[in-house]
Each structure stands twice: as structure tokens, then as C-alpha cells.
C-alpha positions as CSV (number, residue, x, y, z in Angstrom):
1,M,115.7,57.2,92.0
2,A,113.2,59.7,90.8
3,N,110.9,56.9,89.5
4,F,111.1,55.2,93.0
5,R,110.0,58.5,94.7
6,T,107.3,59.0,92.2
7,S,106.0,55.5,92.7
8,N,106.0,56.0,96.5
9,R,104.1,59.3,96.2
10,I,101.5,57.6,93.9
11,K,101.1,54.7,96.4
12,T,100.7,57.2,99.3
13,L,98.2,59.2,97.4
14,C,96.2,56.0,96.6
15,S,96.2,55.0,100.2
16,L,94.9,58.4,101.3
17,L,92.3,58.2,98.6
18,I,91.2,54.8,99.9
19,I,91.0,56.1,103.4
20,S,89.1,59.2,102.3
21,L,86.7,57.1,100.3
22,V,85.9,54.8,103.2
23,I,85.4,57.7,105.6
24,G,83.3,59.5,103.0
25,M,81.1,56.4,102.4
26,Y,80.7,55.9,106.2
27,G,79.7,59.6,106.6
28,L,77.3,59.4,103.7
29,V,75.6,56.3,105.0
30,N,75.2,57.9,108.5
31,A,73.9,61.1,106.9
32,L,71.3,59.1,104.9
33,S,70.3,57.0,107.9
34,S,69.8,60.0,110.1
35,K,67.6,61.7,107.5
36,Y,65.7,58.7,106.3
37,F,65.1,56.7,109.5
38,Y,64.2,53.1,108.9
39,R,63.9,50.8,111.9
40,K,64.5,47.1,111.8
41,V,64.5,44.5,114.5
42,F,65.6,40.9,114.1
43,G,63.6,38.1,115.9
44,E,60.2,37.5,117.2
45,K,59.6,41.2,118.4
46,S,59.8,42.4,114.8
47,G,56.1,42.3,114.3
48,F,55.3,44.6,117.2
49,M,57.1,47.8,116.3
50,L,54.8,50.8,116.8
51,N,53.9,53.0,113.8
52,D,53.9,56.8,113.7
53,E,50.2,57.1,114.5
54,S,50.8,55.2,117.8
55,K,53.8,57.3,118.7
56,K,51.8,60.5,118.2
57,V,49.2,59.3,120.6
58,L,51.8,58.4,123.1
59,D,53.5,61.8,122.7
60,N,50.2,63.4,123.6
61,L,49.7,61.4,126.7
62,K,50.3,63.4,129.9
63,S,49.0,60.9,132.5
64,N,50.5,57.7,133.6
65,V,49.0,54.5,132.1
66,E,48.1,51.3,133.9
67,I,47.5,48.2,131.9
68,F,46.4,44.9,133.5
69,V,46.4,41.7,131.4
70,L,44.1,39.0,132.8
71,L,44.6,35.6,131.3
72,E,43.1,32.2,132.3
73,K,45.6,29.4,131.7
74,N,44.4,25.9,131.4
75,Q,45.7,22.7,129.9
76,E,43.1,22.5,127.1
77,Y,44.1,25.9,125.6
78,A,47.8,26.0,126.7
79,D,49.0,26.8,123.1
80,V,46.5,29.7,122.7
81,F,47.5,31.0,126.2
82,N,51.2,31.0,125.3
83,L,50.5,32.7,122.0
84,V,48.4,35.5,123.6
85,N,50.8,35.9,126.5
86,N,53.8,36.2,124.1
87,D,52.1,38.6,121.7
88,I,50.7,41.0,124.3
89,R,54.0,41.0,126.4
90,H,56.0,42.0,123.3
91,L,53.4,44.7,122.4
92,M,53.3,46.1,125.9
93,G,57.1,46.2,125.9
94,E,57.0,48.4,122.8
95,Y,54.5,50.8,124.4
96,A,56.6,51.0,127.5
97,D,59.8,51.7,125.5
98,S,58.0,54.4,123.4
99,M,56.5,56.4,126.3
100,K,58.3,59.7,127.0
101,E,56.7,62.1,129.5
102,S,54.3,59.6,131.1
103,R,55.0,56.1,132.4
104,I,53.3,52.9,131.7
105,K,52.8,50.1,134.2
106,V,51.9,46.7,132.8
107,E,50.9,43.8,135.0
108,F,50.1,40.2,133.9
109,I,47.7,38.2,136.1
110,N,46.9,34.5,135.7
111,V,43.4,34.4,137.2
112,I,43.8,30.7,138.2
113,E,47.2,31.1,139.9
114,N,46.4,34.5,141.4
115,P,42.6,34.7,142.2
116,K,43.3,37.4,144.8
117,G,44.7,39.7,142.2
118,Y,41.8,39.1,139.9
119,S,39.4,39.7,142.8
120,N,41.1,43.0,143.7
121,L,40.8,44.2,140.1
122,C,37.1,43.3,140.0
123,G,36.7,45.3,143.2
124,R,38.3,48.3,141.5
125,F,36.9,48.1,138.0
126,G,33.7,46.0,138.4
127,I,33.1,42.5,137.2
128,L,35.7,41.5,134.6
129,P,35.9,38.7,132.1
130,T,38.7,36.2,132.8
131,N,40.5,36.9,129.6
132,C,40.8,40.7,129.0
133,V,43.0,43.8,129.0
134,I,42.2,46.7,131.3
135,I,43.7,50.1,130.3
136,A,43.4,52.9,132.8
137,T,44.6,56.5,132.4
138,N,43.4,60.0,132.8
139,N,40.9,58.7,135.4
140,K,39.2,56.6,132.7
141,T,39.1,52.9,132.1
142,K,38.5,50.7,129.1
143,V,38.1,46.9,129.2
144,L,39.1,44.9,126.1
145,V,38.3,41.3,125.7
146,I,41.2,39.2,124.2
147,D,39.1,38.3,121.1
148,E,39.4,42.0,120.0
149,F,43.2,41.6,119.7
150,Y,43.0,38.9,117.0
151,R,41.7,38.5,113.5
152,T,40.3,35.0,112.9
153,H,39.2,33.0,109.8
154,N,37.2,29.8,110.0
155,G,37.9,29.6,113.7
156,N,41.7,30.0,113.3
157,I,43.8,32.9,114.5
158,I,45.4,34.5,111.5
159,A,46.6,38.0,112.6
160,F,47.4,40.0,115.7
161,R,45.9,43.5,115.7
162,G,46.9,44.6,119.2
163,E,48.4,47.9,118.2
164,S,45.3,49.2,116.6
165,V,43.1,48.2,119.5
166,V,45.5,49.6,122.2
167,T,46.3,52.8,120.4
168,S,42.6,53.6,119.6
169,S,41.8,52.9,123.3
170,L,44.6,55.2,124.5
171,R,43.4,57.9,122.0
172,E,39.9,57.6,123.4
173,L,41.0,57.6,127.1
174,S,43.4,60.6,126.6
175,S,40.5,62.7,125.3
176,T,39.6,65.4,127.9
177,D,35.9,65.2,126.9
178,N,33.6,62.2,127.2
179,N,31.3,61.3,124.3
180,V,27.8,62.2,125.1
181,L,24.9,59.9,124.1
182,Y,21.4,61.3,124.2
183,F,18.4,59.0,124.4
184,L,15.1,60.6,123.3
185,V,12.1,60.4,125.7
186,G,8.6,61.7,125.4
187,H,7.3,59.2,122.8
188,G,7.0,56.1,124.9
189,E,10.6,55.1,124.4
190,Y,12.5,52.5,126.5
191,E,13.8,54.0,129.7
192,L,17.5,54.3,130.6
193,G,17.2,53.8,134.3
194,S,14.6,51.0,134.1
195,A,15.5,47.5,135.1
196,S,12.6,46.1,133.1
197,F,13.5,42.8,131.4
198,S,11.8,43.8,128.1
199,K,11.7,47.6,128.0
200,G,14.6,48.7,130.3
201,L,18.0,50.0,129.2
202,S,19.8,49.9,132.5
203,A,22.3,47.3,131.3
204,L,23.1,49.3,128.2
205,E,23.5,52.5,130.3
206,H,26.0,50.7,132.6
207,A,28.0,49.4,129.6
208,A,28.1,52.8,128.0
209,K,29.5,54.4,131.2
210,Q,32.2,51.7,131.3
211,K,33.2,52.9,127.8
212,N,33.6,56.4,129.2
213,C,30.4,57.7,127.5
214,E,28.0,60.0,129.3
215,V,24.4,58.9,128.8
216,R,21.6,61.4,129.1
217,S,17.8,61.7,128.4
218,L,16.5,64.3,126.0
219,N,13.0,65.5,125.6
220,L,12.7,67.7,122.4
221,Y,9.4,69.0,123.5
222,D,11.1,70.7,126.4
223,T,14.4,71.7,124.9
224,K,13.3,72.5,121.4
225,A,16.9,71.6,120.3
226,I,19.5,69.0,120.4
227,P,22.4,70.1,122.7
228,Q,25.6,71.2,121.1
229,D,27.6,68.5,123.0
230,A,25.5,65.6,121.5
231,D,27.7,63.1,119.8
232,L,25.0,60.6,119.1
233,V,21.2,60.6,119.5
234,V,19.4,57.3,120.0
235,I,15.6,56.6,119.8
236,V,14.7,53.2,121.2
237,G,11.1,51.9,121.0
238,A,9.2,55.1,120.3
239,K,5.4,54.5,120.3
240,N,3.9,58.0,119.8
241,K,4.1,60.3,116.7
242,F,6.9,62.8,116.4
243,L,5.7,66.4,116.0
244,G,6.7,68.4,113.0
245,F,9.2,70.7,114.8
246,E,10.9,67.6,116.3
247,K,11.4,66.1,112.8
248,E,13.0,69.4,111.7
249,I,15.3,69.4,114.7
250,L,16.4,65.9,113.9
251,R,16.9,66.8,110.2
252,D,19.0,69.9,111.1
253,F,21.1,67.7,113.4
254,V,22.0,65.3,110.6
255,D,22.2,67.8,107.6
256,N,23.8,70.8,109.2
257,R,25.7,69.5,112.2
258,D,26.9,66.2,110.8
259,G,24.9,64.5,113.5
260,K,24.4,60.8,114.0
261,L,21.0,59.2,114.7
262,V,20.1,55.7,115.6
263,F,16.5,54.5,115.5
264,A,15.5,51.2,117.0
265,L,11.9,50.5,116.2
266,D,9.5,48.5,118.3
267,G,5.7,47.6,118.1
268,N,3.0,48.2,115.6
269,F,3.0,52.0,116.1
270,D,3.0,54.7,113.6
271,I,5.5,57.2,114.9
272,G,5.2,59.5,111.9
273,L,8.7,59.2,110.6
274,K,8.3,57.3,107.3
275,E,8.7,60.4,105.2
276,F,11.7,61.4,107.3
277,F,13.3,58.0,106.6
278,D,12.4,58.3,102.9
279,D,14.4,61.5,102.7
280,Y,17.5,59.5,103.6
281,G,16.7,56.6,101.3
282,I,15.4,54.2,104.0
283,F,12.1,52.4,103.7
284,V,10.3,50.8,106.7
285,G,7.7,48.1,106.1
286,D,4.3,48.1,107.6
287,N,4.1,44.6,109.2
288,M,6.2,43.0,111.9
289,L,8.4,40.0,111.0
290,I,8.7,37.0,113.2
291,S,10.2,33.6,112.9
292,A,8.2,31.0,111.0
293,N,10.3,28.2,112.5
294,E,9.2,27.4,116.0
295,T,12.6,25.8,116.8
296,A,14.6,28.8,115.5
297,S,15.4,30.1,119.0
298,S,14.3,29.8,122.6
299,Y,11.6,32.4,122.1
300,L,8.8,31.8,119.6
301,E,9.0,35.1,117.8
302,D,12.8,35.6,117.9
303,L,14.7,36.0,114.7
304,V,18.3,34.7,114.6
305,I,20.2,37.1,112.3
306,K,23.3,35.5,110.7
307,R,23.6,37.3,107.4
308,F,25.6,40.5,107.4
309,A,26.7,42.9,104.7
310,C,30.4,43.9,104.4
311,H,30.4,47.0,106.6
312,K,32.5,48.1,109.5
313,I,29.6,47.8,111.9
314,N,29.3,44.1,111.0
315,S,33.0,43.3,110.9
316,K,33.2,41.8,114.4
317,L,30.0,39.9,114.0
318,M,31.3,38.4,110.8
319,E,34.7,37.7,112.2
320,F,33.5,36.0,115.4
321,R,30.6,34.3,113.6
322,V,28.0,35.2,116.2
323,P,24.4,35.9,115.5
324,V,22.2,38.8,116.6
325,I,18.9,37.9,118.2
326,F,15.9,40.1,117.4
327,G,12.3,39.9,118.6
328,A,9.5,40.8,116.2
329,T,11.0,43.3,113.8
330,Y,10.2,45.6,110.9
331,E,11.6,45.2,107.4
332,V,14.1,48.1,107.0
333,T,15.6,48.4,103.5
334,Q,16.7,51.0,101.0
335,T,13.9,52.9,99.4
336,P,13.5,51.5,95.9
337,W,12.6,54.9,94.3
338,F,15.4,56.8,96.1
339,V,17.4,58.7,93.5
340,D,19.6,61.0,95.6
341,N,22.6,58.6,95.7
342,E,25.1,61.3,94.9
343,K,24.5,62.7,98.4
344,F,24.0,59.5,100.4
345,E,25.7,56.2,100.7
346,I,23.1,53.6,101.8
347,T,24.0,50.1,103.1
348,E,21.6,47.3,104.0
349,L,23.4,45.9,107.0
350,M,21.7,42.6,107.8
351,Q,19.0,40.2,106.7
352,T,17.1,37.3,108.1
353,D,17.2,33.7,107.0
354,D,14.4,32.2,104.8
355,G,12.1,31.1,107.6
356,V,10.4,34.4,108.2
357,G,6.7,35.2,108.4
358,E,4.6,38.2,109.2
359,Q,3.0,38.5,112.7
360,G,0.1,36.0,113.0
361,E,1.5,33.5,110.5
362,V,3.7,31.5,112.8
363,G,3.6,27.8,112.0
364,D,1.3,28.1,109.0
365,G,4.0,27.2,106.5
366,N,3.7,30.6,104.7
367,S,7.2,31.7,105.4
368,T,8.8,34.2,103.1
369,G,12.3,34.7,101.9
370,P,15.0,36.7,103.7
371,R,14.2,40.3,104.7
372,I,16.5,43.3,105.4
373,V,16.1,44.4,109.0
374,A,18.7,47.2,109.4
375,T,19.9,49.9,107.0
376,I,22.3,52.9,107.4
377,S,22.3,56.0,105.3
378,E,25.5,58.1,105.4
379,R,25.5,61.7,104.0
380,K,28.5,62.4,101.8
381,K,30.4,65.6,102.3
382,F,32.2,67.1,99.3
383,D,35.3,68.9,100.1
384,T,37.0,71.5,97.8
385,S,39.8,68.9,97.3
386,E,37.3,66.7,95.6
387,I,37.7,64.1,98.3
388,T,34.4,62.7,99.5
389,T,34.0,62.2,103.3
390,K,31.1,60.9,105.2
391,A,29.2,63.3,107.5
392,G,25.7,62.9,109.0
393,K,24.5,59.3,109.5
394,V,21.0,57.8,110.0
395,L,20.8,54.2,111.1
396,V,17.4,52.5,111.3
397,I,17.0,49.1,113.0
398,G,13.7,47.3,112.7
399,N,13.9,46.0,116.3
400,A,14.4,47.6,119.7
401,D,14.4,44.8,122.2
402,F,17.8,43.5,121.1
403,I,19.3,46.2,123.4
404,A,16.8,45.8,126.2
405,N,18.0,44.2,129.4
406,G,16.6,40.8,128.5
407,K,18.6,40.4,125.3
408,F,21.5,42.8,125.9
409,K,23.4,40.0,127.7
410,I,23.5,38.0,124.4
411,L,27.1,38.3,123.0
412,G,26.0,39.1,119.4
413,N,23.7,41.8,120.6
414,R,26.3,43.4,122.7
415,I,28.9,43.3,119.9
416,F,26.3,44.8,117.5
417,W,25.5,47.7,119.8
418,F,29.1,48.5,120.6
419,S,30.0,48.3,116.9
420,I,27.2,50.8,116.2
421,S,28.3,53.2,118.8
422,D,32.0,52.9,118.0
423,Y,31.3,53.5,114.3
424,M,29.0,56.4,114.8
425,L,31.3,58.1,117.3
426,Y,34.8,57.3,115.9
427,G,34.2,56.2,112.3
428,S,37.3,54.4,110.9
429,N,40.2,55.2,113.1
430,L,42.0,52.0,112.6
431,E,42.8,52.1,108.9
432,N,46.4,53.3,109.5
433,F,47.4,50.1,111.4
434,E,48.8,47.0,109.9
435,D,47.9,43.6,111.4
436,V,50.7,41.3,112.3
437,K,50.4,37.9,110.6
438,I,50.9,35.1,113.0
439,E,54.4,33.4,112.7
440,K,55.5,35.8,110.0
441,Y,57.9,38.5,111.1
442,R,59.3,41.7,109.5
443,L,62.9,42.7,109.5
444,V,63.3,45.6,111.9
445,L,66.5,47.5,112.8
446,S,66.9,50.4,115.3
447,Q,69.1,53.4,114.5
448,K,71.5,52.4,117.3
449,N,71.9,48.9,115.9
450,L,72.4,50.3,112.5
451,A,75.2,52.5,113.7
452,K,76.9,49.5,115.4
453,I,76.7,47.4,112.2
454,M,78.1,50.3,110.2
455,I,81.0,50.7,112.6
456,R,81.8,47.0,112.4
457,L,81.5,46.9,108.6
458,A,83.7,50.0,108.3
459,F,86.3,48.7,110.8
460,L,87.9,46.1,108.5
461,P,88.5,48.3,105.4
462,M,89.8,51.1,107.7
463,F,92.1,48.6,109.4
464,F,93.6,47.5,106.1
465,A,93.8,51.1,104.9
466,L,95.7,52.0,108.0
467,I,98.1,49.0,107.5
468,G,98.6,50.1,103.9
469,L,99.4,53.6,105.0
470,V,102.0,52.4,107.6
471,V,103.6,50.2,105.0
472,A,103.8,53.0,102.5
473,L,105.3,55.4,105.0
474,R,107.9,52.8,106.1
475,R,108.8,52.0,102.5
476,K,109.2,55.7,101.9
477,K,111.7,56.0,104.6
């Protein structure tokens, strides 16, 4: 009798231990899951979960966001349309779900089926491409072409990078201050407000304002300084020499204020900056380069630039495989005798093809090899943590008319200019984002779904443990 009672007590104790173990394991898993959050989603939406950087940007948004997706559907590109439509819908859904204080409104418009809606948006935001995404918030607007959402290789779409594009746009739009671009005047430079085909910059000015940049003229002879709000200083097509105090102002801007300078050179004019460029490791040739191949482009002297170095400024040109069209240009390369490489990182950005000659040699067969026509020098900033970061930047381009009204409409030229301004203003803000490989999905699980799965997994052993306890108690009686 005593042995029977002892046996029942042992069985009861074992049942209680099993129940305690199950409950303890369940509590431990929940405690770990609450501390080490790991989100997983099954299915096609798994590739569109937002990372922490995007969530920080959304948390800082105080204004409502409007997003309009314009797509042109036709039979020839039906598959591409479906892919784009599917990807962007899923991504926009994630942004909408992640918004807290502010609200997001997303509207998809097929420009063929809804021409009135497309026309209304053009009336509100200006002339729009038929395949684009418009993001409006904080009384600012940004227009993104669909090509920016994808990474391609050999003409094939290989990855979706919508999160990096949208988040960087929201970060830019949520900023309370606009970027300020100053264009120097007083040396015969191209004019901002001019509609001149070959020397005007009105198209560039309009495009810059669409990207929420303030564009202003600056005469150093009058101001004797570069304003403190200057984010980028651009010199386009200067023809007269810079005075000594002007050079010192530019030098101080780069060296002491981490400033960014862009020089676009034009014409056989000595503007007195060769020594200034030498200080940053950039050499500018004496003679203008033109095409030695009369069939190279629609203009006799144009250079079709198709060779690009691996640099963030060139990434879109390389990806989309579009050329940049220059008129007559200077050779701009790294100074051969430059020895201060510990302070500067110098990159020769682009070069011509083989068929290049100097001005006056067109068609005489004396073409030379490829020439470098754009170079950037980036000052290194050494922190106490021994991490090297890039500070002031000087970019010299051997041609200026590529951004004049006549050539700014060329796709490669526009991409080149916007890549320059984005890199100079924002640097590399997109490194924290992972591209989504097409037709490859990650396993993603939300905390709510994890709790449901744990309850279901824990229910069966708890059920059997309860039955065991009931049986043990009945046998005890």
C-alpha cells in the first residue's frame, strides 16, 4: 500500500515537473523573442520589410505623405508593368503600415486608362514622365523615375532597391532646410536665368528647384565670402581670371568648411586656376579636345563619353548604359607629380574613346588615344577614432555645355548632373539598405505571428500534460 502511494506521488510530481517545464520553456521563448526581436514574413511580401533606418525616418516625419505612382501599361511590356506594380504596391504597403504619427496616402494611376488623373497631377506638379513616383510631404515634392527603383545588368532587371530610393527621398523632403546651390558670376560664367541654347542654365535651374534646392547667384567680388548656408558652389564656363582673394575664399571653403566645389570649364580661356587645381591633385590640359570622327554624333565636335570609372557619381550611368555628350572639352586628369595622397583621394571619373583629336585636327586622321575629361579630389578627414571620412571635395569637368539648355535635355547629361549634385550634397546615404533580389524572398515573421505559432506549438504538450495530471489524480483517488 505504501509502495502504491509512493508511486502515485512520484507520478504526480513528474506530471507537475512536465507542466512546469513546458510553461517555463514557453515563458523563456517569449522573453527571448521580446528582447531579441526578429521579424519574419512568409510569401511574396517578405522582400519588402523596412529596415531600422527607414523606420527612424518615418518616426521623424510629422507631416502627412502623398505618394502617386504613375505607370503606363501596354501589351508589349505587360510583364514589366506587372512586376513594377507588384513590387511598388508591396513596398508602399509596408510604408503605410509603419507610419505612426503621420499618415500616408498612396494612389496608383494607369496613365492610359486614367488620362484625366495624369493630367491633373501634371497640372499640380508640372510635366511628369509616364512612369514615375511622386512623393509629396512637408510642402515639398520629389519625382522619381521608375528606372531608379531597379538595379539592372545587361539590360535585365536583377534587384529592386525601392526602399533605399523612397527612404532617402523622405529624409530629404522631411528636412526643414532646402539645400542651397550657389552659381558663381563675375567671370563670364553661364547665366542661371538665361534661355540661351548654348550658354543658358534655365533648364538646370528649373530641375534643381524641382529637387527642392534653392539656386542663387554669387559674386565673390561683391560679397568677399561664400555664404554660410552654401551647400555647393558651382562655376560653369568662366572666361575671366579669378583674383587672388577669390582663390583664397574658394580654398578656405574646401579646406576649413568641408565645402564642395564643381568646376565646369569652357572655351580656350586662362581663368588663372591651374595652380589652385594642382593643390588638389588635378591637372587641366592646355588644348581643347574634339571628336576626330565626324560620324560620332550629330554635332561635329561632340564627344560621346561611354567609359566611366567605378565611382558613385557614375553608378547610374554605368547601370543604365547611357553616354554623356560633351562639346569641345579639356583634358582633366590627376596631376602626375601630386604627392599628397595621404590627404586626398583622387578619382579620374570618365574618359573618351580612341577617336579624339585636338581642336583644328578634325578629319585629318591624327586622332589620339582616350583622354580623361573629369576628375574629383576628395579631402580626407582624420578622426580621433582613426576612421577616415571624406570632407571637402573639388570636381573639375573639362566641359560646360553639357549642362547648358541645349544638351541638358539629353538623358545621360541629366543623370550625370543629378548624380554630381546628389553625391556632393548627400554623399553615400544608401549604404545601409539591402537590395531585394527579384524572385528570391526572405523568411520574415512578425512578433504577433510568432506568438500565435508558439501558442499553437505549446498547446499540444500542455494538453497531454493536463490529461496526465487528470489521470494521475483520478488514479490517486
